N, C-alpha and C positions, 0 to 999 in steps of 0.2 A: 522730557527725557523718554526715549523709546523703550517700551517694555518688551523683552524677548518673549517669543512664543514658548509656552510651557508644553513640554512633550514627554511622553512615556516611551522608553525604548523596549521593544519586545524582541528577545533573543531566544531562538529555539535550536536545540541540537536533537538529532534523531535517536541516539543511543547513550546509555550510561557511559560507555567506553569513551565516546567523544567528550562527554562532560568531565570525566575523570582526567583525561589527558589535557583538557583545557585549551587545546590549539584552536579549535573551531570557535569556542566561546571567546577567547582572547581576540581572535581575528575580527569577529563580529563587533565586539565592544570597541575596538580601535577604529573601525570604519564608522560606527555610529558617532563616536566622540568627534572625529574629524569633520563629519557632516554637520553635526550640531554646531561646532565652532564656526564653520564656514557660513552657515545660514542663520546665525544668531538665535539658536534654539536653546532653551533652558531645560535640560533633562531633569525632571523631578523624580523619576523612578526608573530603575532598570528591572524589568521582569525577565527572569531567566528560567527556561523550562526545557525538560527533556521529554520527548515523545514524538508520536507520528502526527502528521498534518492531515490525516484522512478525514477528520471532522473537526468541528469547532469546540467540542466538549473537552476543553483543557482548562484546568483551574487557573493557571497563570494568565492565559489569554482572556478568560472570562473576567478575571479581576481587573486586568488592564482596560477592557472594554467598559466595565462598570465605572471606572474612574473617568473615562472619556464621556460616558453618558451623563454622569453627575456634574460635568463641567469642571472637574478638577484639573483637567489637562486640555490643551487645544489641539493636540495632534498625537498620532502614534507613529513611531519610526521603526522600520524593519530594514535589515540589510538587503533582503530580496523578498519578493512577494511569496515565494514558496516557503519562507519561514512562517508565514501567516496561514496560508492555505494553498492547496493544489487544485481546488475545485472552483470552476467558474461560477457555479451557482452560489456557493458559499461566499465567494468574493463579492458577488453582486448583492447578496444579503447584507454583508458587512457595510458596504458603501451606502446602501439605502438606509440602513438602520442606525449606524453609528457615525458615518463620515459624510453625511449630507451637509453638516455644518463644520464639524471638526475635520482636521486634515489627516490623510493617510500618506505617509512619506516613505518612499523606497529609495535607499541609497544607490544600489547598483543600477536600477532601471531609471533613476532620476525622475521619479514620479512624485507629484505633489497635487493631490486632489482638491486643494483649495482653489484651484483654477479650472476653468472649463477645458482647457487644453490638456491639463494633467489628467482629468477624468477620462477624456477621449483616449489618450495614450494608454491608460490603465485598462480600458475595455478591449482595445486592440491587442495588447500583449497577453491579456488573460485568454482571449479567444484563440490566439495562435498557439499558446501553451497547451490548451485543452486539445486542440486539433492534433498537435504533435504527439501527445500521450496516446490518443485514440489510434493514430496511424501506427505507432510502435506496437500497440496491442494487437492490431489487425495483422501486422507483419509477423509478429511472434506466433499468432494462432496458425497462420498459413505454414510457417516453418514446422511447427509441431505436427500438423496434419501430414505433411510430406514425410517427416521422420517416421511417424507411426505407420504410414502406408508402406514404407520401405523396411520395416522391421527394426527401426532404430529406437533406442530408449529415449524418451523425452520427459522423464520425471514421473514421480508417483510410484505406486505399488506395482511391482512386476507381476503381471497376470499369471494365474495358475496355469501350469503347462509350459511356461517359459523360464529361461534363466538369462541373466545378464552377463555377457562376456565381451570384454573390450568395447563397451558402449553399445553393443548390439543385442537384441533379443533373439535368442535361439531356443529351439525346442529342448525341453527337459525330458529325456526318454522315460524316466520312471513316472513322471506326472502325466505325460502324454498317453502312457499305457493305461493309467487309471481313467483318464478322460474317454479313451476309446471304449473301455469296458463299460463305463457309465452310459454311453450312448447306445451300446449294443443292448444292455439290460433294459433301457427305456424302450427301445424298438421292439423288444420282446413282450412289452406290456407291463413291466414292473413299475410300480409307483416310485416317486422320488424318495419318499420316506422309507420304502422297502429297500431301495438301493443303498441308502445311507446306512440302514441297519445292517445290511449284508457286509458293507465295507467295515463297519465297526466290529462285527463279529469275527471278521478275518484279521483284525488287528491293524488295519490300514489307518494311517493318521494324516492329518493335514500338516502344512508347514509349521504350524504353531503347536504341533503335537497334541491336537485335539481330535475328537471324532468328527466325521463328516456330517454336516447338516443337510437337510433336504434342499435348503437354499443354495448351498454350494454345489450340490449335485445338479440342481436346476441350471446353474450357470455353465457347468461343465458339459452337460448333455444337450445344451441348446443347439 
């Protein structure tokens, strides 16, 4: 009689909201169960976890990997590789450390590392995924640089001297007047601390309703 492969199903959602609603969890569970039934896999444990895939330091994942390493299961099943990790380096580490003998099975990508062809497909997909994320990051950086050069707001703290109006950075007249004065006082030979003290004595305040520091004056008068 043939013995089914013992497998652990690892299911991850990114947020508590997804976990509470249960839609993502349920969808993953249904896919894993269907896959297991099709390929005669005996699921001995469902590991369900909420959190980011930015690293491998997740209690649920580490517990599942420990069972794999101890020989309690023959394979780990995930719906997609990104449920496990988004890092090519981390994926390579997992394959070398835990899945050299045990199997890593991905439902959506139809990957089974128990075969040489499965390991090849895994490496190709992981490399393409990494390239895609890096390309998106580069395009985003170029767009932000262009927006900044054209005075458009691209996130973060609005710089002193500017205001945000309809998605664009425009000069704030009151703050620009203080910046102009700070530059003039510096040009006259006043130290940054002296300028900060002068502003404080005059009752001038920052956006946070605090006294000007020499550090802020330094940035304004640069």
